[in-house]
Structures are given as C-alpha cells and as structure tokens.
MIDOSE-1310 file (N, C-alpha, C; in nm, 2 decimals, decimal comma, always signed):
residues 120
mpet	+2,26/+1,07/+2,16/+2,18/+1,12/+2,04/+2,02/+1,18/+2,12; +1,97/+1,28/+2,13/+1,85/+1,32/+2,20/+1,72/+1,25/+2,14; +1,62/+1,26/+2,18/+1,47/+1,19/+2,10/+1,45/+1,24/+1,99; +1,39/+1,20/+1,92/+1,31/+1,26/+1,81/+1,17/+1,26/+1,84
evlf	+1,07/+1,39/+1,81/+0,95/+1,41/+1,82/+0,87/+1,33/+1,72; +0,79/+1,22/+1,73/+0,72/+1,18/+1,65/+0,55/+1,22/+1,62; +0,51/+1,26/+1,53/+0,41/+1,32/+1,53/+0,31/+1,18/+1,39; +0,18/+1,20/+1,44/+0,11/+1,17/+1,32/+0,01/+1,24/+1,27
frdm	+0,04/+1,20/+1,14/-0,05/+1,30/+1,02/-0,18/+1,31/+1,07; -0,25/+1,40/+1,03/-0,42/+1,39/+1,01/-0,45/+1,48/+0,95; -0,55/+1,41/+0,86/-0,61/+1,47/+0,71/-0,71/+1,58/+0,75; -0,80/+1,59/+0,63/-0,83/+1,73/+0,65/-1,00/+1,71/+0,71
ddlv	-1,03/+1,56/+0,70/-1,14/+1,51/+0,79/-1,14/+1,48/+0,93; -1,01/+1,49/+1,01/-0,96/+1,47/+1,13/-0,96/+1,36/+1,15; -0,92/+1,26/+1,06/-0,90/+1,13/+1,06/-0,74/+1,11/+1,05; -0,68/+1,01/+1,13/-0,52/+1,00/+1,13/-0,50/+0,81/+1,09
pvln	-0,46/+0,85/+0,97/-0,46/+0,73/+0,88/-0,39/+0,61/+0,96; -0,28/+0,65/+1,00/-0,18/+0,54/+1,09/-0,25/+0,48/+1,19; -0,32/+0,56/+1,29/-0,39/+0,54/+1,40/-0,48/+0,42/+1,35; -0,59/+0,48/+1,25/-0,68/+0,40/+1,21/-0,64/+0,25/+1,15
wldt	-0,52/+0,27/+1,06/-0,47/+0,11/+1,04/-0,43/+0,03/+1,15; -0,36/+0,10/+1,25/-0,34/+0,01/+1,33/-0,45/-0,05/+1,42; -0,55/+0,01/+1,43/-0,69/-0,07/+1,48/-0,73/-0,16/+1,37; -0,67/-0,22/+1,27/-0,76/-0,27/+1,18/-0,64/-0,41/+1,19
iprk	-0,52/-0,41/+1,23/-0,42/-0,52/+1,23/-0,43/-0,59/+1,38; -0,39/-0,74/+1,37/-0,38/-0,81/+1,50/-0,32/-0,70/+1,62; -0,35/-0,73/+1,75/-0,32/-0,70/+1,84/-0,14/-0,72/+1,86; -0,12/-0,82/+1,83/+0,05/-0,86/+1,84/+0,11/-0,78/+1,72
aqnk	+0,06/-0,76/+1,60/+0,10/-0,68/+1,51/+0,13/-0,54/+1,57; +0,02/-0,50/+1,63/-0,03/-0,35/+1,66/+0,11/-0,33/+1,77; +0,13/-0,42/+1,88/+0,27/-0,41/+1,95/+0,38/-0,40/+1,88; +0,39/-0,47/+1,79/+0,55/-0,47/+1,73/+0,54/-0,33/+1,62
ciir	+0,45/-0,29/+1,59/+0,46/-0,17/+1,52/+0,52/-0,04/+1,64; +0,41/-0,11/+1,73/+0,42/+0,07/+1,83/+0,58/+0,04/+1,88; +0,61/-0,05/+1,91/+0,81/-0,10/+1,94/+0,87/+0,00/+1,86; +0,83/-0,03/+1,70/+0,92/+0,04/+1,62/+0,88/+0,20/+1,65
ierl	+0,77/+0,24/+1,65/+0,76/+0,38/+1,68/+0,85/+0,44/+1,78; +0,84/+0,36/+1,90/+0,92/+0,40/+2,02/+1,08/+0,41/+1,96; +1,12/+0,28/+1,92/+1,26/+0,28/+1,88/+1,29/+0,39/+1,78; +1,18/+0,44/+1,70/+1,23/+0,60/+1,61/+1,23/+0,67/+1,69
selg	+1,13/+0,69/+1,78/+1,18/+0,84/+1,86/+1,30/+0,80/+1,97; +1,35/+0,70/+1,97/+1,46/+0,68/+2,04/+1,59/+0,70/+1,96; +1,58/+0,66/+1,87/+1,70/+0,70/+1,75/+1,71/+0,77/+1,65; +1,55/+0,80/+1,59/+1,53/+0,89/+1,48/+1,65/+0,87/+1,35
yelr	+1,70/+0,95/+1,31/+1,76/+0,91/+1,21/+1,89/+0,78/+1,17; +1,90/+0,79/+1,30/+2,02/+0,67/+1,32/+1,93/+0,52/+1,32; +1,80/+0,53/+1,33/+1,76/+0,36/+1,32/+1,76/+0,33/+1,15; +1,80/+0,20/+1,18/+1,85/+0,11/+1,04/+1,79/-0,01/+1,02
rpea	+1,82/-0,08/+0,91/+1,78/-0,22/+0,89/+1,81/-0,31/+0,99; +1,74/-0,39/+1,06/+1,60/-0,42/+1,02/+1,49/-0,37/+1,09; +1,50/-0,26/+1,09/+1,40/-0,18/+1,18/+1,33/-0,06/+1,09; +1,41/-0,03/+1,04/+1,36/+0,09/+0,93/+1,45/+0,09/+0,80
dylr	+1,40/+0,20/+0,70/+1,46/+0,17/+0,57/+1,41/+0,28/+0,46; +1,52/+0,31/+0,41/+1,47/+0,47/+0,32/+1,40/+0,41/+0,18; +1,27/+0,47/+0,19/+1,23/+0,39/+0,03/+1,28/+0,50/-0,08; +1,23/+0,61/-0,07/+1,24/+0,74/-0,18/+1,19/+0,83/-0,15
dgiy	+1,21/+0,95/-0,21/+1,15/+1,08/-0,23/+1,13/+1,13/-0,08; +1,23/+1,11/+0,00/+1,22/+1,11/+0,14/+1,11/+1,02/+0,26; +1,06/+0,94/+0,13/+0,99/+0,85/+0,25/+1,06/+0,71/+0,30; +1,04/+0,71/+0,44/+1,13/+0,59/+0,52/+0,97/+0,47/+0,55
elrs	+1,04/+0,37/+0,58/+0,94/+0,27/+0,64/+1,00/+0,23/+0,76; +0,89/+0,22/+0,86/+0,95/+0,16/+0,97/+0,88/+0,02/+0,99; +0,97/-0,12/+0,98/+0,96/-0,25/+0,93/+0,92/-0,36/+1,06; +0,77/-0,44/+1,02/+0,80/-0,52/+1,14/+0,71/-0,64/+1,06
kfqk	+0,72/-0,75/+1,16/+0,66/-0,90/+1,05/+0,58/-0,96/+1,21; +0,48/-1,03/+1,15/+0,42/-1,10/+1,24/+0,36/-1,19/+1,18; +0,33/-1,31/+1,21/+0,30/-1,46/+1,12/+0,32/-1,43/+0,97; +0,43/-1,41/+0,95/+0,46/-1,43/+0,77/+0,38/-1,27/+0,71
vnyr	+0,34/-1,17/+0,81/+0,28/-1,06/+0,74/+0,39/-0,96/+0,76; +0,41/-0,87/+0,65/+0,52/-0,76/+0,67/+0,42/-0,65/+0,67; +0,44/-0,59/+0,77/+0,37/-0,44/+0,82/+0,48/-0,33/+0,81; +0,42/-0,22/+0,75/+0,49/-0,10/+0,77/+0,46/+0,02/+0,77
ilya	+0,48/+0,11/+0,84/+0,46/+0,23/+0,87/+0,53/+0,33/+0,79; +0,48/+0,41/+0,68/+0,54/+0,51/+0,59/+0,57/+0,63/+0,70; +0,70/+0,68/+0,67/+0,69/+0,81/+0,74/+0,79/+0,89/+0,69; +0,80/+1,04/+0,71/+0,90/+1,13/+0,62/+0,98/+1,22/+0,76
yhnk	+1,03/+1,28/+0,76/+1,13/+1,41/+0,80/+1,06/+1,53/+0,79; +1,06/+1,59/+0,91/+1,01/+1,73/+0,89/+1,09/+1,81/+0,98; +1,21/+1,87/+0,94/+1,33/+1,91/+1,02/+1,36/+1,79/+1,11; +1,35/+1,84/+1,22/+1,40/+1,69/+1,31/+1,28/+1,63/+1,37
tavl	+1,17/+1,62/+1,27/+1,07/+1,59/+1,35/+1,01/+1,44/+1,26; +0,97/+1,33/+1,33/+0,92/+1,23/+1,22/+0,78/+1,22/+1,22; +0,73/+1,18/+1,08/+0,59/+1,23/+1,05/+0,54/+1,12/+0,99; +0,43/+1,03/+1,09/+0,40/+0,91/+1,07/+0,28/+0,93/+0,95
lhgc	+0,30/+0,88/+0,84/+0,19/+0,91/+0,74/+0,08/+0,81/+0,69; +0,17/+0,68/+0,67/+0,04/+0,59/+0,60/+0,12/+0,42/+0,68; +0,02/+0,38/+0,68/+0,00/+0,22/+0,70/-0,01/+0,12/+0,60; +0,06/-0,01/+0,61/+0,01/-0,06/+0,48/+0,10/-0,22/+0,55
tker	+0,01/-0,32/+0,45/+0,10/-0,44/+0,45/+0,17/-0,46/+0,29; +0,25/-0,55/+0,33/+0,34/-0,61/+0,21/+0,36/-0,73/+0,18; +0,39/-0,79/+0,06/+0,42/-0,91/+0,01/+0,57/-0,91/-0,01; +0,59/-0,87/-0,12/+0,77/-0,82/-0,15/+0,83/-0,71/-0,15
didp	+0,76/-0,61/-0,23/+0,81/-0,46/-0,26/+0,68/-0,38/-0,21; +0,70/-0,28/-0,14/+0,57/-0,19/-0,08/+0,51/-0,11/-0,27; +0,43/-0,13/-0,26/+0,34/-0,09/-0,37/+0,37/+0,06/-0,39; +0,37/+0,11/-0,48/+0,42/+0,25/-0,55/+0,33/+0,33/-0,49
adin	+0,19/+0,28/-0,47/+0,08/+0,36/-0,48/+0,07/+0,39/-0,30; +0,09/+0,30/-0,26/+0,13/+0,35/-0,08/+0,24/+0,44/-0,06; +0,33/+0,45/-0,14/+0,44/+0,56/-0,11/+0,39/+0,67/-0,19; +0,31/+0,66/-0,30/+0,25/+0,78/-0,33/+0,14/+0,84/-0,23
ialt	+0,09/+0,75/-0,16/-0,02/+0,82/-0,06/+0,05/+0,90/+0,06; +0,18/+0,84/+0,08/+0,27/+0,89/+0,18/+0,30/+1,03/+0,11; +0,36/+1,04/+0,02/+0,42/+1,12/-0,05/+0,32/+1,26/-0,04; +0,18/+1,23/-0,08/+0,07/+1,32/-0,09/+0,05/+1,37/+0,05
ryel	+0,06/+1,32/+0,15/+0,00/+1,35/+0,29/+0,12/+1,44/+0,34; +0,26/+1,38/+0,27/+0,36/+1,44/+0,36/+0,36/+1,62/+0,29; +0,32/+1,64/+0,15/+0,30/+1,78/+0,12/+0,22/+1,84/+0,17; +0,09/+1,77/+0,22/+0,00/+1,83/+0,30/-0,01/+1,87/+0,43
fqsn	+0,12/+1,81/+0,48/+0,16/+1,83/+0,62/+0,30/+1,97/+0,59; +0,36/+1,93/+0,53/+0,46/+2,05/+0,51/+0,37/+2,19/+0,47; +0,26/+2,16/+0,41/+0,20/+2,32/+0,35/+0,12/+2,36/+0,49; +0,12/+2,30/+0,61/+0,07/+2,33/+0,74/+0,07/+2,22/+0,82
pglh	+0,16/+2,26/+0,90/+0,20/+2,11/+1,00/+0,10/+2,12/+1,10; +0,04/+2,25/+1,15/-0,04/+2,26/+1,27/-0,16/+2,21/+1,22; -0,19/+2,22/+1,12/-0,33/+2,17/+1,07/-0,33/+2,02/+1,04; -0,22/+1,92/+1,00/-0,20/+1,79/+0,97/-0,13/+1,76/+1,08
tyse	-0,14/+1,79/+1,22/-0,07/+1,75/+1,31/-0,17/+1,67/+1,37; -0,18/+1,53/+1,44/-0,26/+1,49/+1,54/-0,24/+1,50/+1,67; -0,30/+1,53/+1,79/-0,29/+1,55/+1,93/-0,40/+1,54/+1,98; -0,36/+1,48/+2,08/-0,49/+1,39/+2,21/-0,54/+1,52/+2,26
C-alpha cells in the first residue's frame, strides 16, 4: 500500500493547533504521538485499533497513552490525504466538543485546502 500524505491543519491566524498542542504535552507522550503519525503515513486507511479508530462524521483518532493519560489526535481524510485537526486528552470518551472542533476545522480545510495547510 502506498504511503498516505499527512498534513497539519493551519487556522486563519497561521496557528497549527496539533503542533501547538504537542508542545504542551510531556516529551515521551510527544514521541508516542509522533510514532502514531508516522504509522498513519505508512498505513493510512488500514490503520486500526489500538493505534487508530473512527469516531463519527468522518473524524478519526490517533490513540496514544503515557502514564495513564490518553492522548488523541483527531484527523480526517481529504481524498487520500490525512489532515491532522485537533489534539486532546481524554479519560473515558472523547468530549463531543473536541470532535466538534475537529469538524469545524475540517470544514475550513475543505473550503480552501491551500490556505489551511501548514508547510514548513
């Protein structure tokens, strides 16, 4: 299976929410999340539990755990590209507000992918 392109969503203020969120979590948790992102790039739609799961309305989650804290990166597919939209922690279920943030960002991305794609 060919690799899946993985993009980071960029908002109207040129902020990259997932990268900003990664900067706030412990280094070992960051590393685990980065490994999940790499696995998403390698496997795309084939990535399954325990590494990834479908939530709802086209939103998926990358799943990591470090020291009893569950870290999640919410993403969606745009054609054959995975777009990383939102990062959060959870205890039991992901807060519906976090999914709604991801959905709003995905709608923005779909309206203008070039404007809402982070590039270094």
